[in-house]
N, C-alpha and C positions, 0 to 999 in steps of 0.2 A: 888389310892387317893380315900378317902371315900367321899361319899356324904352326906351333912348334912341337917338336918330340919331346916331352918331359924327362925323357930318359938321357937326352942327348943335348938338349937345348938347340938343336940344329932344325932350321924352317922346313915343313913339310909341304909348302906351297911356293909357287915361284915368288921370286921378288922382282924389283924393278919394273921394267916397262909393262909385263903383263899384269903385276899386281895394279899398277896405276889405271890400266886399262879396265879393270874390273871394279874398281873401287867406286863407289856411289858418287856422283858429282856434286851435286847441291842438295844440302838438307837431308832429311830422312828419307830412305826409299819407301815406296808403298808397300801394302802386304802383299799385293799380287806378284811383287818382284821377289819378295824373301819367304813368302809362306805359300807352299805349293801342295796341292791334293795330287798324291802320286798314283798311277795305275799302269798298266801295260803299255799305255799310248806315249807314256813319258818317261818310265823309269830310266832307259837307256839315255835318254836326252840328260836327264838329272845327273847320271854317272859321269857324263861326259863334261858336264859343267864343274864337276868336282876337281877337274883337273886345273881349275883357274880358281875357284871358291869353295872353300869347305862346306860339306853338307851335313847336317842332322836328318838322317832318315828315322822318323818315329813309325813304328809299326804298332797300330793300335786296334781297338775294335770297339764299336757301338755298345756291345753287350758287357763290355768290362767297366765295372766302376773304377777301378784304379786308373784305366785310360782316361776317364772322364776327368779325373784331377790332373792327370799329367800334361796332357795336351795343353789345356791354357797355360800352364807355367813355362813351358816350352814357347808358346807363341808369345808372350810377354818378353821372355829373355832374347827371344829373337829379335823383338822391335827394338829393344833396349840396345843390343849390339850393332843395330844399324847398317847392315849388310855385310859383317865381318863373316856371316856363314847364312847359308839358305836352309830352312827348315822344308823337309819334306814329309808329308803325312801319308802313311800307307794304311788303308783300311783291309786288314787281313780276311775279314769276312768276304770282302767283294774281289780280294785278289788273292786267293789261297795258294795259287801257283807260284806266285812271286814270293810269297811269306816262305813256301817251302823250300824255294831255291836260296832264299837268304838264309835259312836255318832257323827260323822263328818258331819257338817252342810254347813261349807265353809273352802275354802283353801286359804293360807296355815294354816295348823293347827299342832302345834308341841307339842308332849305329851313328859314329862319326867316320865320315868317309873324306877322304882327301886323295887327290890323284887318282881317283879310281878303286882306291884300296881302302880296306877298314883299318883303321887308326885305333879305335876303342868303342866300347858300347857301354850302356847303361842300362842294366836290365832290373825290370820291376818298379813299381811306382816310388819315385823319389820326392820329398818336400822341395820345397824352392831352394832353401838354402844350401842343400847337398847338390841340387842341379848346378847352381852357382859355382859352387867348389870344383866341382868336376869339369866345368867349362873353364874355369879359372886356369886349370893346367895347361891350357892350350890357346887361350885367348886372353888379352888384356882386358881389364874390367873396364866398362864403357864411362866416360865421364858425367858425372850426374845420374848416375843410375839411381834407382829408387830403392830405398831400405827394403829388405825381405821382411815378411811379417814378423820373423823370428827376431831380426834386428828392431824392429818398432817395439815390440814386446819388452825386449830386453830394457831398451831406452826408457820406456815407460814406468818400467819397474824401477830403475835406477833413479827415474826424478820422482819417485814416491807416487806416480799414478798407477796405483795397483788395480783399480777398475780398467783401464784401457788395457792393461797387460792381462788381466784375467779374460776379458773378452776375447783377445786376439788368440790366447791359448786356447779357449774353448773353441773358437773357429777351426784351430788347427787341429785339435783332438777329434772334431768332428770330420774333417777332411782325411786324417790320417789316423785311424783308430789303433793300427797296429804299431805306430811309431812312439813308443813308451816314453821316450824322452820328453816329448810333449804334455804327458800326462803329469811328469815328474815337476815339469815347468810350471803348468797350470796349479798344481798343489802348492808350488811355492808362492806363486801369486794370490791364492787364496788364503794362505798364512798372511801376507802383507794385507790383504784386503779384510782381515779380522774374521776369517772362516776356518779357523783352525781345525774343528772337528770334519768338516767337508773334506779338507785335505788330507787328514788322517785316513778316512774311508777311501779316498781315491788311491792313496799310497797300498793301502791294505789289498785292493782289488787287483794291484800288479802281479804279474806272475812271480814266483819265488825268487828266481835270479835276479830279478829287477829290481824287487822289493827290498833286496839286501845290498844293493850295488850302492857305491859311495854318495851317487846324487840323492838316492832317495833317503838315505840314511842322514844326510845333510838336512832335509827339509823336516824329518821326523826331529832331528836335534832342533832346529827352530821352534818346532811346536812346544817341545818340552821346556825350553828357554821360556817361553811365554807363560807356561803353566806354572813352573817352579819359581819365576821371580816375583819378587813383591809388586804390589800396585804402585801407581805413582803417589798415590796419596800416602800409602806405608812408607816409600823411600822419603817423602817430605818429611814424615815423622821423625824420621833419624836424625834429623836437624845437623848439628854439627859433629855428632860422633864420627870418630876417627878410628875406631877399633877395626880389628881384622873382620869381623862378622859384617860391620856396616860398610866396609870397603868392597868386600865380596858381593854384597847385595847390590850395592850401586852399579857394579861392573856387569852383573847379570841382568840387570834392568836395562841398563845400555846396550848389551847385545839382543836382549828380547826386541828392543825397540828399533834395531837395524843400525845403533850407532857402534858399528863393529870395531873400529880403530880405537875409539875411547875406551870401548869396554875390554879389549885386548890390551891395551895398556895399563889399565887398572889391573887386570888379572896378573900380569907380569909383575908390575909394582909389589902386588901382594905376595908373590913369590919370592920375591928379593927380600922382603920384610918379615915374613912369617910363612915359610915353606911348609911349616906342621899343620897349618891351618886346616880344620875340616878333612883330616887325614888325606892332605896334599890336593885339596878341592880346586885350587886355582890351576894347577897344571892339568888337571883332568879337564877341567872346563875348558882351557885352552885348546886342548884337541878335539873336544866336541864343536867348539866353533869353527876349527879348521875343517871339520867333516862338514858343517854348516855351509861354510863359504865354497868347498871344492879345493883340490889339490893345487889347481893351477891359478886360483884367486892371488892377486898382487899382496893381499894382506896376509894370507897363508903362507905364501913364500917368504915374505919379510919377516913375520913373527916366528915361523919354524926356525929360522936362522938366530932370531934373538933368543927362542927358549933353548935352542942347542948351546949358544955360546954360555948361557947362563948355568944350563946343566953342566957343561964341560969345561 
């Protein structure tokens, strides 16, 4: 599999016969073929091998906690790609001279080497999803690749399995405590799992700039919907009422229960029939739902258009 330059789309590794000669012949290659401990005895050989097969050179240290999280991620993805590249692991504590020659200042430091030259590098510990995206700039995603933990958690949340999503995000937060996106995602899972107060505490502990970011505002909006909406019993007690108040409360309950499309449609219908209700409450609530879903969510995109068409 050739490595390509994302800027030009041109291959950076040889094609044709050279590539065929270096491709794994049958099945998956063994770990010994694609995951190599690097030191002064084989660093030159590895760089020469990069003339035929791209090399990920991971500079790490046993004393570095971020390294301990990064190396297993790289090993997993190297196995998944099945010989598309080789992973070389350089312990900089044992090989400070090589680390100095490579300009390594902190670990983990992952360098993508092809044809003996540096193509790109990934500095600092990065969660699996980010590493996958980085590799995806150069390598085709392998068939049958496992879902990343982030993808598993998102799918569980989408399927209504908030307990599984919560467990995965808790593990991600523990492994990557500086990655605040996981804390926000955990807060979202906590809300879905019926723990809004824990979610609120988690959000309040974020740095100010993260606490006020759209994703965190969205989770807070979800918490507020649950607090403001009538209970299921109170909604049932509305019976056949079809006045603006009843319609608004039903839509709010639907949003609080995660029935976003139904709730958005109800709010939009209320705007059409009674724009003045509750000092423009339907429009204001629509905007809060957009916040909760996020700007790129398909429902946000679709209903922003509908709202714009209604207003203008």
